[in-house]
C-alpha positions as CSV (number, residue, x, y, z in Angstrom):
1,M,9.5,24.9,-13.6
2,N,6.2,23.2,-14.4
3,H,5.8,20.7,-11.5
4,A,3.2,18.7,-13.4
5,A,5.7,18.1,-16.2
6,A,8.2,16.7,-13.7
7,R,5.9,14.2,-12.3
8,G,6.9,10.6,-12.8
9,V,4.5,7.7,-13.1
10,Y,5.8,4.2,-12.2
11,T,4.1,0.9,-12.8
12,L,4.2,-1.4,-9.8
13,T,5.7,-4.9,-10.2
14,D,5.8,-7.9,-8.0
15,R,9.6,-7.7,-7.7
16,L,11.1,-6.1,-4.6
17,P,14.2,-4.0,-5.3
18,I,15.5,-5.1,-1.8
19,G,15.2,-8.2,0.3
20,E,12.2,-8.7,2.5
21,N,14.2,-8.6,5.7
22,E,15.7,-5.2,4.7
23,L,12.2,-3.9,3.9
24,V,10.9,-5.0,7.3
25,G,13.9,-3.3,9.0
26,I,13.3,0.0,7.1
27,V,9.7,0.0,8.0
28,E,10.5,-0.8,11.7
29,E,13.0,2.1,11.8
30,T,10.5,4.4,10.1
31,V,7.7,3.6,12.6
32,V,10.0,4.2,15.6
33,A,11.5,7.4,14.2
34,T,8.1,9.0,13.2
35,P,7.1,11.7,15.7
36,S,3.9,11.1,17.6
37,P,1.9,13.4,19.9
38,F,3.4,13.4,23.4
39,N,6.0,10.9,22.2
40,M,3.4,8.1,22.7
41,Q,4.9,5.9,19.9
42,S,1.5,4.9,18.9
43,G,2.3,4.2,15.2
44,R,2.1,0.6,13.9
45,A,2.7,-1.0,10.6
46,V,1.5,-4.2,9.0
47,I,3.5,-5.5,6.1
48,L,1.7,-7.9,3.7
49,L,3.8,-9.8,1.1
50,G,3.1,-12.7,-1.2
51,E,-0.2,-14.4,-0.6
52,Q,-1.3,-12.1,2.2
53,H,-0.8,-9.1,-0.2
54,K,-2.8,-10.8,-3.0
55,L,-5.6,-11.7,-0.5
56,L,-5.9,-8.1,0.6
57,W,-6.3,-6.7,-2.9
58,D,-8.0,-9.6,-4.7
59,A,-10.6,-10.5,-2.1
60,I,-10.9,-8.0,0.8
61,V,-10.5,-4.7,-1.0
62,Y,-12.2,-5.8,-4.3
63,D,-15.2,-7.3,-2.5
64,T,-15.6,-4.4,-0.1
65,L,-15.5,-1.8,-3.0
66,K,-17.7,-3.9,-5.2
67,A,-20.5,-3.6,-2.6
68,I,-20.2,0.3,-2.3
69,V,-19.0,1.6,-5.7
70,P,-21.7,2.3,-8.3
71,E,-21.7,-0.3,-11.0
72,D,-21.0,2.2,-13.8
73,A,-17.8,3.4,-12.0
74,F,-16.6,0.0,-10.9
75,E,-14.6,-0.7,-14.1
76,T,-12.4,2.3,-13.3
77,T,-12.0,1.2,-9.7
78,V,-10.9,-2.3,-10.8
79,A,-8.3,-0.7,-13.1
80,K,-6.9,1.2,-10.1
81,L,-7.1,-1.9,-7.8
82,S,-5.2,-4.0,-10.4
83,G,-2.4,-1.4,-10.4
84,F,-2.0,-1.7,-6.6
85,A,-2.4,-5.5,-6.6
86,A,0.4,-5.8,-9.1
87,G,2.9,-4.6,-6.4
88,A,5.2,-6.9,-4.4
89,G,3.4,-6.0,-1.1
90,T,1.4,-3.6,0.9
91,I,2.4,-1.7,4.0
92,L,-0.5,-0.4,6.1
93,F,0.4,2.3,8.6
94,L,-1.9,2.6,11.6
95,E,-2.2,4.7,14.7
96,D,-3.1,2.8,17.8
């Protein structure tokens, strides 16, 4: 089977398929169940929804990348950022 042919591409939308509380519960369970070295449970997650999500992509990420991406490549970068920003939220996974 050609794996490249089986690849699906999905456009993100601002509509969650589940409730926000259910999403938070799934992320919490995932963080707790994820193995960590020496069982330190050092994983953390930040869930950004609504205005916090928009602020991250429209201001923080955009402004940061605008300062470091060459001008001739920035249009492609903006297209990618717009795709991520179109989502309902962002989940940042961190190791403490």
